[in-house]
N, C-alpha and C positions, 0 to 999 in steps of 0.2 A: 612495547608490550605486545605479545603475540597471543591472540585469543581464538580458540576454536568455538564457533558459534552455531547453534542449531535452531531452526525455525520449523514448527509444526502446528501452527495455530488453526489452519484450515485444510486446504487440499493440495498444498505444495510442501514437499519435504526438502528443506534447504540446509546445507552444511557448508560452512566457509571458514577460512583462516584469514584473519584481519590483523594488521599491525598498527598500533598506535591510533586506532579509531579511524584510519583513513585508507591505508594501503591494502588492497585486496590481493592476497597471495593465492587464494583458491576460492571458488564459489560454484558449487554444484547444486542443481535443483532437479527434483523429479516431480513432474506434474502428473496428477491422477486423472488420466483420460477416462477412467471408468465412469466418471460422473456425467460424461456427455450422453450416455445412454439413458440416464434418468432425468436429464434436463435440470439438474440441481444437485447439491451436495448432500449425501446421506452420511450423517456423522459417524455411525458405526463402521461403515465401509471406509471412510476417510482415515479413522484411527487404525484400522487393520492395515491399510496401505502404508501408513507411516511406519508401522512395525516391520513390514516387509522390506522397506527401503533404507531405513536409517543406518543400519550397521555398514552396509556396502558403501553408502554415500559418505560416511565418516572416513572410512578407509581411503576412498578416492580423494576426498578433500585433503587429507594429510599427504597423500602421495603427490597430488598436484602441487601442493605447497613445498614439496621436498623436505618435509619435516616429520619427525616422529612425535609421539605424545610427550616424550621427555623434553622436547623443545618448545612446548606450549606453556604459557604462563597462567592461563585461566580458561575455564570452560563456561560458556554462556548458553542460555536457552530462553525462548519466549515463555513467559508464565501467565500471560493474559494481555488483552482479551482474546477470545476465540472459542472454539468448540472444546469443551472440557476434556473429552476423551483424547482428542488430538494433542492438546496442551500437555496432558499427563505423559503421553508417549515421549515427547521430546524432552520435557523437563526431567523426568525420572531417568531417562537414558543419560542425559548430560550430568545429572547429579552422581550417577553411578561411575561415570568416567572420572569425574573430578575427585570423588572419594577414593577410587582405586589408585589414581595417580598422585594423590596428595596435593591437588590443585584447588584454588578458590573456585567456587561456583557463583555465577552471576545471573540472577533472574532479571529478565528484561521485559518492559512493557512493549508490546507489539507496535503500538502507535508511535512510541518514542523511536522505535527502529525506523519507521517510515520517515520521520523527521531527519534522523541522522544519516539516512541514505544520501542526503545532500552533501555530506562530508567525504564521501568515498571517491576513490579513483583506482583504476586497475593498473597493475604492474605488468608491463609487456616485456617478455624475454627474461624475466627474473630480476630486472633492475628497474627501480623507480625512475620516473621522468626527471630530467635535470631541473625542470621548472614545473612542479606540480601545481594544480589549480589551487587558488587561495581558498581558505575556509570561508564559508558564508559569514557575513557580518551580522552581529546581534546588537540590538533587538531586531526581530523579524516577525512578520505575519506569516503563519503557516496554514495552508489548506491541505487537509488529509482527506482524500476521497477514494473509497474502495467499495467492495461489495457489501460490507457490513458497517461502514463508517463514513460520515460526512461531518468533519469537525474543522472549525476555524478557531485558531488560537493565536495568542500573542506570546512569542518566545522572548522572555525578558532577560534570560541568561541561560547558561547551560543547565538543563534539567529544571528550569523554572518556566512553567507554562501557565498562562492565564486564559481560561476559556472565554471565547467571545460568542460563539454560536455553534449549534450542531443541528442535525436533522431532527424534526419532531415526529417524523413518520418513517418513510423509506429512506435508505441510504441511496446515494447517487448510483453506485454500482448495481444495487438491487433493481433500481428503475431501469437501467440498461438491460439487465438480464430479463426482466419481465417484458419489456418491449421487444427484445430479440425473440423471445419465445412466442409472443403474439404474432410476429412477422414470419415465423418459421425459420429463423436464422440459425438456431442452435444455442449452445452453451460453451464457454462463457460469453455473455452478451456484449461486453464492452468493445472488444476488437472487431466483432462481427457487425455490430451496428455502425461503427466507424468506417469499416470497409464498404458497407452498402451505401452509406451516406455520400461517399465520394462521387457517386454517379447520380445523385439526387439534387433536387432544388430545395434549398433550406427555407425558401419562402412559399413553398407550395401550399402548406397548411398552417395557418396561424394557430398557435397553441398557447394556453394560459400560463402565466408565471405567478406563483404565489408571492405577494409583495412582503407581508409580515413587516410593516412599516416600523422604523426605528429599532429594528432587531437584526442581529446577524444570523439568526436561525434560518434553516432551510425547510422547505416542505415540497415533496415531489409526488405525493399521492394524487393531488388534483391533476397534475400533468400526466401521470400514468393513466388515470381514468379518462382524460380527454383523448389520449391516443387510442385507448380501447374503443371508445365511442366512434371516433373517426374511422377506425379500421372496420368496425361493424357496418357503418354507413357505406363505406367503399365496397365491402364484400357484397352488399345487396345490389350493387350496380354493375359489378364485373370484377376483373382481376385487380388486386390491390397494388398500387404503385409503390412497391416496397422501398425503393431507393429514396423517393420523395418523402415518405413517412419517416424513414430513418434520419434523413437530413433535417427535416423539420423538428423532430424530437431532439436531435443532437444540438441544434441551434438553441432551442429553448433551454435545455438543461445547462449548457455551457454558459449561456448568458446569465442565468440565475447565479451560478457559482462565481463567475467572474465579477459580476456587479458587487456582490457582498465582499469579495476578497479585496477588490480595488478600493471600495469605500472604507474598509477596515484599515488598510494601509494609509490612506489619506487622513482619516480622522485620528489615527494614532501617530502621525508624522513619522512613519517607518518606510524606509526605502527598500529594504530587503524583503522579498516575497519568496517563500519556499513552497514547493508542492511535494506531495508524497502520496503513495497508495496506487493501486492498479489503474484507477481512472485517470490519474495524472499522466499516464502514457498517451492519452488522447491528444492528438496534435491540434485539433480545433480548440480544445480547452486551453492549451498552452498559448495559442495565438491570441485568443480572446482576452485572456488575463494580461498578456504583455501589451496588447493594444490599449487596454484601459489604464494600466499603471504608467504607460509611457516610456518604459525601459525594459530590458530583458529581465526575466525572472530566473530564479535558480530552481532547476528541476533535474532529478536523476535521469540517466538514460533509461529507456523503457524496460530493460531487463532488470533494473534495480528499483523500478516502481512497483512491480509485482512482488509477492512475498519471496524472500530469499534470506539465506543465512548471513550474508555480508552485512546487511543493515543491522542485524542483531549484534554482530561483532562490533560495529561502529558504536552503537548505543551502549554496549557493555563497557567499553573503554571509559566513557564518561560517567557511567554508574560507579565504576571502581574509583574514579577520580573524586567523585562527590559524595559517595555513600558508603562503600565497602561491600562486603559479601556475607552471605550466610547460606548454608545448605538447606535450611528449613523454609526458605521463602515460599509463600503459599501460591498455588495456582488459582487464578480467578478468571472465570469466563466473562465477567462484566467489568473488568478493570478499566478505569478512566485515565486519560492522559493528564488531566489537571482537576 
């Protein structure tokens, strides 16, 4: 099955062509650099940028895949969670394409897309590899970490998720963004903090970790406040050692995420651990979780951790297999994974 998939939940416009929930035939993404000037995402601006980009990106994705719309079996789009104006751009555009071409429309949960990014592989030179990577084994513990979400779930089967924990305040990616802004690094904060941390001492400044005993929930507001106070103290004495602060913060937040994830895997007797979301691209986080679980984890390449259409195409395949389609599926900004 060949699916044309569209992602517009936040500030990336992504369009992809995915076959059978695994093979990426095309995957094009337009990042909205305009938000770097404001240090954060302005929803109205983001929706307008999606409108500008979506038609050309769809044409490019079909061209890259070497396929016309008549050779597509279904059209999919993210319907939540996300910024409501942005979601409406992608979902309505995809519905229109599906209706005009007489194709099924598949509404996809954005978080489910991050999970199914772990099923994807890219096709080089138009031909799939002779030995494609195996599908992840289920059950699995899944950590989804991004600018808006920090969710730990148990995947009991395809499209069967049991929530274990989530952030009770800031998302992990939001904490990265705020610390990056505090240190004058820019936006988005995740890759900029990681880059700065490479030259820093992760043990330079001990920072608190919210324990939340006997729970899998996360809390990052206290850590964020501790970094703010430390930076203000350092500013009063002279130049702030940005690399050391970045490294100390990164160590704290990755240890919080890794400890909960590894404990969930052990307590539920699950060997497979999957990562998804933009923060999953952080190499320190990957290494810390792998160290704690004692074996490699499954994580998409960095370009598939951030928002993209291919992950929506992968999830759409399993939606079709387990639920079916409807043009009227509602867009919801607060949609949950489980």
